[in-house]
C-alpha distance (Angstrom), angle and dihedral (degrees) to the residues before:
residue distance angle dihedral
M1 . . .
E2 3.81 . .
Q3 3.78 116.4 .
P4 3.84 114.6 -124.4
T5 3.80 116.6 -106.1
V6 3.76 112.8 -110.9
M7 3.85 116.2 -162.0
E8 3.75 117.7 -160.9
Y9 3.88 116.0 -175.3
K10 3.75 108.6 -149.9
K11 3.84 96.0 172.0
T12 3.80 136.2 48.3
S13 3.80 136.9 -177.1
C14 3.77 127.6 -114.0
Y15 3.83 111.8 -111.6
F16 3.85 90.3 -141.3
C17 3.85 107.6 40.1
S18 3.85 98.7 16.6
E19 3.81 90.3 -130.0
W20 3.90 115.7 154.2
L21 3.78 110.8 -120.3
E22 3.79 139.6 176.8
N23 3.78 115.5 -102.2
G24 3.76 93.2 -115.4
S25 3.80 95.7 51.6
F26 3.82 99.3 46.7
K27 3.82 96.5 94.3
D28 3.80 92.9 49.5
H29 3.78 90.9 48.2
V30 3.87 91.8 52.5
K31 3.82 90.3 53.7
S32 3.84 90.9 56.6
C33 3.85 102.6 29.0
G34 3.82 110.2 127.9
Q35 3.81 94.8 -148.8
V36 3.81 96.1 58.7
L37 3.83 111.7 117.2
E38 3.82 115.9 -120.2
K39 3.84 128.3 -174.2
C40 3.78 116.1 -112.7
P41 3.82 110.0 -102.2
N42 3.83 89.7 -142.0
N43 3.86 90.6 66.0
C44 3.78 94.1 -119.7
L45 3.81 87.8 144.4
G46 3.80 90.3 -116.3
Y47 3.81 129.3 131.0
V48 3.77 114.9 -151.0
Q49 3.84 132.1 -178.8
R50 3.79 112.6 -100.6
K51 3.83 92.7 -116.0
H52 3.85 91.3 54.1
L53 3.79 96.4 43.4
E54 3.83 96.0 98.7
A55 3.79 92.2 50.5
H56 3.79 89.6 49.1
L57 3.82 92.5 51.7
K58 3.74 90.4 54.5
E59 3.76 90.6 52.6
C60 3.85 100.2 33.2
P61 3.85 111.4 129.8
K62 3.83 90.0 -141.8
G63 3.79 95.4 53.1
G64 3.87 91.5 120.0
T65 3.83 96.4 -148.2
R66 3.76 97.2 70.4
R67 3.82 123.1 80.6
M68 3.69 124.7 -165.7
D69 3.72 124.7 -149.1
N70 3.71 129.3 -153.2
G71 3.76 91.0 -98.1
A72 3.85 93.0 61.3
T73 3.78 99.2 60.5
N74 3.76 94.4 108.7
Y75 3.75 90.9 49.5
V76 3.82 91.9 54.0
A77 3.82 91.0 48.6
N78 3.75 91.2 50.9
Q79 3.80 91.3 47.2
T80 3.79 91.5 50.6
L81 3.78 90.4 50.9
N82 3.80 89.4 51.4
D83 3.83 89.5 51.6
V84 3.80 91.4 51.1
E85 3.84 89.9 50.1
N86 3.79 90.7 48.5
R87 3.80 90.3 50.9
M88 3.78 91.4 49.2
M89 3.77 90.7 50.2
V90 3.78 89.9 49.7
L91 3.80 92.0 50.1
E92 3.78 91.0 49.8
Q93 3.78 91.2 51.5
D94 3.82 90.8 48.4
I95 3.78 90.5 49.1
Q96 3.81 90.4 50.2
T97 3.81 89.8 48.5
F98 3.80 92.1 50.7
R99 3.85 90.0 48.3
S100 3.84 91.6 52.4
A101 3.82 90.1 47.5
L102 3.78 90.5 47.8
N103 3.86 91.5 49.0
E104 3.83 89.5 49.6
E105 3.79 90.7 50.5
I106 3.81 91.1 48.1
R107 3.84 90.5 50.0
Q108 3.82 92.1 49.5
R109 3.79 90.0 46.3
L110 3.82 90.0 53.5
H111 3.77 89.4 50.5
L112 3.79 90.7 49.9
I113 3.79 91.9 47.2
T114 3.83 89.1 51.1
D115 3.80 91.2 50.1
I116 3.80 91.5 47.3
G117 3.79 90.1 51.9
A118 3.82 90.3 49.8
L119 3.79 89.9 48.8
K120 3.82 91.5 50.2
R121 3.84 90.5 50.9
R122 3.79 90.6 48.4
N123 3.83 89.7 47.6
E124 3.80 89.2 52.2
V125 3.84 91.4 49.3
T126 3.81 89.5 46.7
D127 3.82 90.6 50.5
E128 3.78 90.6 49.0
W129 3.79 91.1 49.3
V130 3.81 91.9 46.7
A131 3.78 89.2 51.0
K132 3.81 91.4 49.8
V133 3.82 90.8 47.6
S134 3.78 89.5 49.0
D135 3.82 91.3 51.4
I136 3.80 90.2 48.0
L137 3.76 90.8 50.0
S138 3.79 91.4 49.1
A139 3.80 90.2 49.6
L140 3.84 90.3 48.6
K141 3.79 90.7 49.1
K142 3.80 91.5 48.9
C143 3.81 91.7 48.0
M144 3.81 90.1 48.0
N145 3.82 90.8 50.3
E146 3.79 91.7 48.3
E147 3.77 91.9 46.6
T148 3.76 90.7 47.7
Q149 3.79 91.8 49.8
S150 3.82 92.5 48.0
R151 3.84 90.4 47.7
C152 3.80 90.7 49.1
I153 3.82 89.9 50.1
D154 3.83 91.4 49.4
V155 3.76 91.5 47.2
E156 3.80 91.5 48.6
K157 3.81 90.4 49.4
C158 3.77 90.0 49.3
R159 3.79 90.5 50.9
E160 3.77 90.7 49.6
D161 3.83 90.5 49.7
I162 3.82 90.1 49.1
S163 3.79 90.9 48.7
R164 3.82 91.7 49.1
L165 3.79 91.5 47.8
M166 3.78 91.4 48.2
Y167 3.82 88.9 50.3
Q168 3.80 89.9 50.5
Y169 3.74 90.7 45.6
Q170 3.85 89.4 53.5
D171 3.83 89.0 49.7
M172 3.79 88.6 50.5
D173 3.79 90.5 50.6
E174 3.84 90.9 50.3
W175 3.81 90.2 46.0
R176 3.80 90.0 47.7
M177 3.82 90.2 52.7
E178 3.76 90.9 49.3
M179 3.82 90.6 49.0
G180 3.82 88.9 48.8
I181 3.81 90.0 52.9
H182 3.81 90.1 45.9
L183 3.82 90.9 49.0
D184 3.81 90.5 49.9
R185 3.78 88.3 53.7
V186 3.82 90.8 47.6
K187 3.82 88.8 49.7
S188 3.79 90.7 49.9
D189 3.83 88.8 48.3
E190 3.85 88.3 50.5
I191 3.77 89.8 50.7
Q192 3.79 88.7 48.9
D193 3.85 89.8 47.0
D194 3.80 87.7 50.8
N195 3.78 89.6 52.6
W196 3.82 90.2 48.4
R197 3.77 89.2 49.4
G198 3.77 90.0 51.4
H199 3.78 89.7 47.7
L200 3.86 89.6 49.0
E201 3.74 90.1 49.5
L202 3.78 89.6 51.3
L203 3.79 90.3 47.7
E204 3.79 91.3 48.6
A205 3.81 90.3 48.4
H206 3.83 89.5 48.3
N207 3.79 89.6 46.4
A208 3.76 90.6 49.5
E209 3.82 89.1 49.0
Q210 3.82 90.3 49.3
S211 3.82 90.2 46.7
R212 3.73 89.4 50.2
K213 3.83 90.5 48.6
I214 3.79 89.4 46.2
A215 3.78 89.6 50.3
L216 3.83 90.3 48.9
L217 3.78 89.1 47.8
E218 3.82 91.0 48.9
D219 3.80 89.5 48.7
E220 3.80 89.9 49.1
I221 3.81 90.1 44.8
E222 3.82 90.5 49.0
A223 3.79 89.1 47.3
L224 3.72 90.1 47.3
R225 3.84 90.4 49.0
L226 3.71 90.7 49.9
E227 3.70 90.6 46.9
V228 3.76 89.4 45.0
K229 3.79 90.2 48.5
D230 3.76 90.3 48.9
N231 3.63 94.4 47.2
Q232 3.82 97.4 31.9
M233 3.66 93.3 102.1
E234 3.69 91.6 49.7
V235 3.71 93.0 44.2
Q236 3.80 92.0 46.9
Q237 3.61 88.2 51.2
E238 3.72 95.2 44.9
N239 3.72 103.5 45.2
F240 3.81 132.2 -4.3
M241 3.77 89.3 -161.6
T242 3.79 90.9 61.6
N243 3.83 88.9 60.2
E244 3.72 90.9 53.9
K245 3.80 90.6 50.7
F246 3.79 90.4 51.3
G247 3.77 89.7 49.4
A248 3.76 90.4 52.5
I249 3.86 88.5 48.7
D250 3.83 90.0 51.8
L251 3.74 91.0 51.4
I252 3.79 91.5 49.3
L253 3.81 90.7 46.8
D254 3.84 90.0 50.0
D255 3.82 91.4 51.1
Q256 3.80 90.2 48.9
H257 3.81 91.0 48.4
K258 3.83 91.3 51.1
T259 3.82 91.1 47.2
L260 3.81 90.5 50.8
A261 3.82 91.1 47.3
K262 3.81 91.3 52.8
A263 3.81 90.8 47.4
Q264 3.79 89.9 49.7
D265 3.87 90.9 51.1
E266 3.75 90.9 49.7
M267 3.77 90.6 48.8
N268 3.82 91.5 50.3
K269 3.81 91.0 49.8
S270 3.83 90.8 48.9
L271 3.89 89.0 48.1
S272 3.79 92.1 50.3
S273 3.80 92.7 47.4
L274 3.77 90.4 47.7
K275 3.86 90.5 48.9
T276 3.86 89.0 50.5
D277 3.84 91.7 49.5
A278 3.85 90.3 46.1
A279 3.81 90.7 50.4
S280 3.87 91.6 49.0
K281 3.83 90.2 47.0
E282 3.79 90.4 48.4
A283 3.81 89.9 52.4
T284 3.82 89.2 47.2
M285 3.82 89.3 49.6
A286 3.79 90.9 49.4
A287 3.82 91.1 50.3
L288 3.81 91.0 47.6
T289 3.82 90.4 47.5
A290 3.82 89.9 51.9
K291 3.78 90.4 46.8
Q292 3.80 91.0 48.2
A293 3.82 89.8 51.5
N294 3.83 90.3 50.6
L295 3.79 89.8 48.1
D296 3.80 91.6 49.8
F297 3.87 89.8 49.8
E298 3.82 90.6 48.3
L299 3.80 89.9 47.0
K300 3.78 90.5 52.2
N301 3.83 89.0 49.4
M302 3.80 90.6 49.7
K303 3.78 91.2 49.1
H304 3.81 89.1 49.9
I305 3.82 89.7 49.2
V306 3.82 90.0 48.6
H307 3.83 91.1 49.9
E308 3.83 90.8 48.2
T309 3.83 89.4 48.2
E310 3.78 90.3 50.2
D311 3.81 89.6 50.2
K312 3.78 89.8 48.9
C313 3.78 90.4 48.5
D314 3.83 89.6 51.0
K315 3.82 89.2 49.6
F316 3.81 89.7 47.2
D317 3.83 89.3 50.2
K318 3.82 89.9 50.2
V319 3.82 92.0 46.6
S320 3.82 89.2 46.1
A321 3.84 89.8 50.8
E322 3.79 91.0 48.2
T323 3.80 90.6 46.0
K324 3.79 89.8 50.2
A325 3.80 90.3 49.0
V326 3.84 91.0 48.7
S327 3.77 90.3 46.5
N328 3.82 91.2 50.4
Q329 3.78 90.3 47.4
T330 3.82 90.8 48.1
R331 3.81 89.3 47.9
Q332 3.75 90.2 50.8
E333 3.80 91.0 48.4
M334 3.78 89.7 49.6
N335 3.78 89.5 50.4
D336 3.78 88.8 49.6
L337 3.80 90.0 49.1
E338 3.79 90.2 49.8
V339 3.76 90.3 49.4
H340 3.75 90.7 47.2
L341 3.82 90.8 47.3
T342 3.77 90.6 49.9
Y343 3.80 88.9 48.8
Q344 3.79 91.3 50.1
K345 3.76 90.7 50.2
K346 3.77 90.1 53.5
L347 3.85 91.5 43.3
F348 3.77 93.2 100.2
A349 3.80 91.9 53.9
I350 3.88 98.7 38.5
H351 3.82 119.8 39.1
N352 3.82 108.4 -169.9
T353 3.74 96.3 -171.9
R354 3.76 100.6 123.9
G355 3.80 97.9 87.5
H356 3.82 92.0 -108.0
L357 3.85 125.8 114.8
I358 3.83 132.6 174.3
W359 3.80 109.3 -171.6
K360 3.82 124.1 -170.9
I361 3.82 116.8 -154.8
N362 3.82 109.1 -158.1
D363 3.84 126.7 -164.0
Y364 3.82 91.2 29.7
A365 3.82 95.8 172.3
A366 3.78 94.6 50.3
K367 3.80 92.5 45.7
L368 3.77 91.1 48.8
T369 3.81 90.4 52.6
Q370 3.79 89.5 48.3
A371 3.84 90.3 49.0
K372 3.82 89.2 55.8
E373 3.79 90.8 53.9
T374 3.84 98.5 41.9
Q375 3.80 98.3 59.3
S376 3.82 103.8 -120.5
V377 3.81 102.4 -31.4
P378 3.86 108.5 158.4
I379 3.80 127.7 -138.3
R380 3.80 112.3 -130.5
S381 3.74 131.0 -143.1
P382 3.80 125.8 -135.7
I383 3.79 111.8 -79.8
F384 3.79 119.2 -104.7
S385 3.83 138.9 171.8
N386 3.76 135.1 -122.9
K387 3.81 88.8 -131.4
Q388 3.75 139.9 -16.2
Y389 3.83 110.7 -54.9
G390 3.83 87.0 1.5
Y391 3.81 136.9 124.2
T392 3.78 117.3 -41.5
L393 3.86 114.7 -125.9
R394 3.79 138.7 -177.1
L395 3.79 135.5 -176.5
D396 3.83 116.4 -129.5
V397 3.81 117.1 -161.7
F398 3.85 125.4 -167.6
L399 3.81 102.8 -161.6
N400 3.83 93.6 -168.9
G401 3.84 95.6 37.4
I402 3.75 131.1 -123.1
G403 3.80 136.4 -107.6
T404 3.79 115.0 -8.2
W405 3.84 90.1 -7.6
K406 3.78 92.8 58.0
G407 3.81 115.7 129.7
R408 3.81 93.0 10.6
N409 3.80 109.0 59.6
I410 3.81 145.6 36.9
I411 3.81 109.1 -122.0
A412 3.86 119.8 -157.9
C413 3.81 126.1 -173.3
L414 3.82 130.7 -179.8
S415 3.83 110.1 -140.1
I416 3.79 132.2 -167.0
V417 3.83 105.7 -134.6
P418 3.83 128.0 -168.9
G419 3.84 111.5 -81.0
E420 3.75 138.2 -173.2
Y421 3.79 95.0 -103.1
D422 3.83 100.7 42.7
T423 3.85 92.2 114.4
L424 3.84 89.9 57.4
L425 3.80 95.7 47.5
P426 3.85 127.0 84.9
W427 3.80 119.0 -108.7
P428 3.04 143.0 -121.7
V429 3.74 99.6 42.6
R430 3.77 134.9 177.0
I431 3.82 115.8 -154.1
E432 3.76 120.9 -169.8
A433 3.75 118.4 -161.7
E434 3.78 139.4 176.4
I435 3.83 114.0 -126.3
T436 3.85 116.6 -161.7
L437 3.78 131.4 -174.1
R438 3.80 101.5 -152.3
D439 3.82 121.8 -133.1
Q440 3.84 115.5 -138.3
P441 3.84 107.4 -159.1
E442 3.76 125.2 158.6
N443 3.81 91.4 -119.6
P444 3.87 111.6 54.6
A445 3.82 89.0 -150.2
D446 3.85 89.9 66.6
V447 3.82 94.5 59.8
K448 3.83 114.3 139.9
N449 3.75 107.3 179.2
I450 3.82 122.8 -174.6
T451 3.79 109.9 -132.1
K452 3.78 134.0 176.2
V453 3.81 134.8 168.2
L454 3.81 113.2 -124.8
V455 3.82 138.4 -177.2
A456 3.78 112.7 -124.7
K457 3.83 112.5 -114.7
R458 3.79 121.6 -132.5
K459 3.83 121.3 -155.4
N460 3.86 111.7 -90.1
D461 3.84 88.5 8.4
K462 3.76 122.3 143.1
Y463 3.81 116.5 -90.6
E464 3.76 117.9 -101.3
T465 3.78 125.2 -171.5
N466 3.85 94.0 -128.5
Q467 3.78 97.4 54.1
Y468 3.83 95.6 96.5
I469 3.79 137.7 52.4
H470 3.79 118.5 -146.1
I471 3.81 120.2 -155.2
P472 3.88 116.2 178.2
H473 3.78 115.7 -130.9
K474 3.84 89.8 -129.3
M475 3.81 90.3 61.3
L476 3.82 91.0 59.4
T477 3.81 90.0 68.1
T478 3.84 94.8 49.0
C479 3.83 95.5 72.6
H480 3.78 136.7 8.0
Y481 3.78 98.7 -75.0
V482 3.86 90.4 126.0
K483 3.82 112.2 50.5
N484 3.79 127.6 161.8
D485 3.84 86.1 -2.5
A486 3.82 91.7 -63.5
I487 3.83 137.8 106.4
F488 3.81 131.5 -163.4
F489 3.79 127.8 -139.1
E490 3.80 121.0 -168.2
V491 3.79 126.3 -162.3
R492 3.82 126.3 -165.9
I493 3.79 122.5 -179.1
L494 3.80 107.7 -135.2
K495 3.81 106.3 175.0
C496 3.79 138.9 0.6
T497 3.84 116.5 -159.8
V498 3.82 121.1 -172.7
G499 3.81 124.1 -163.9
E500 3.78 146.0 70.2
N501 3.82 91.7 -71.6
S502 3.86 93.1 51.7
């Protein structure tokens, strides 16, 4: 933005002799100026220039010491005519002096009117720029509000998804516990089935043993029948009572054979029922095994979904952190724009073009906390210039440090920023400045400022070791550098070198 033209008139012209004089010597000159008109002390009602006053007193008609005789009438008339001519000449000189003074005033007034017109145009341009910056700030605030609302909606959705997944996960845990209980029951049923199978095997073995005994008995009975048939005749002949005994034995054997046949039928029925129960239980076990496999597969899918959700949550957290950092950076840039706008509004009243800046940073504790959260976002001072129409400079301060000094030091850097008159200035340039952290003790004699000479850094310029000042956080508590939650930085431009070797 163009700086307003300030005209300071250090000289002025005398209204009587038109001589150019310094402002401080004008009064003394008027006291001794030879062309100043003075009233005749003899009250002849004449005004004579100071340098001609002595000659006028010698010829003044009211001098009182001179007497005229009748023979000097012509001389007096001639002298009076000379006085009138002298007065006319004096009046003409005075008129010429007043005209020159009037012309000088008209010329200065034209210059002032031109400067006022230029100031009005600059004020109009400044108002337009302020309106544009205000529109940009409004648009940035609107974008930030929309972005914040969208991020809040996304975060709320993510929280709802996490809550729903946790609820599903709890249901899965409950279902898993129920399935565990059911599997324990199935295992107990399997153990019981195994016991039944062992019992069946014992029954089958016992049945086989009984069948074998029955077969042996049948063989013995058949042998006995054969023997009885062979010896029946002898037995009939020998003893009728013996036949009766054998008949009773046959009846007993028949009863035993029927009893064994019934027991065998009951055992077969029991075996068939047990086989049916075992087949149904085996089918139930197969269905439970398939269901368990499906449940394990669903459980794995749910675990995979939970892991994916956790990854998404981590990504959302990272995006939220990045968004928070961007929001803080945008907020800091908006604050810098507001500071810059305020500075531009005050530009017509304060012209910081002497290469000297004293910058107060208020709310130090809050800004330090914000710097720890915003990942090395600097706070920027108002812009200033090394001279009128010179290079534009700005002090950048990292309250929480950067790089290896992060979290332990305050880092300050003086930057050359784009200005209005860069195309008219010579490049490259090397600007050396003195950066001071001001101490604020009660007694001015106890001041212990921290001062270092830096080289101003231009964007995309090569790195130099003396482009930053490092101030440890512990040192701020040793003296009175922080007072009323505020610190002061002072910048003084020492030297400006232009050329290829700068």
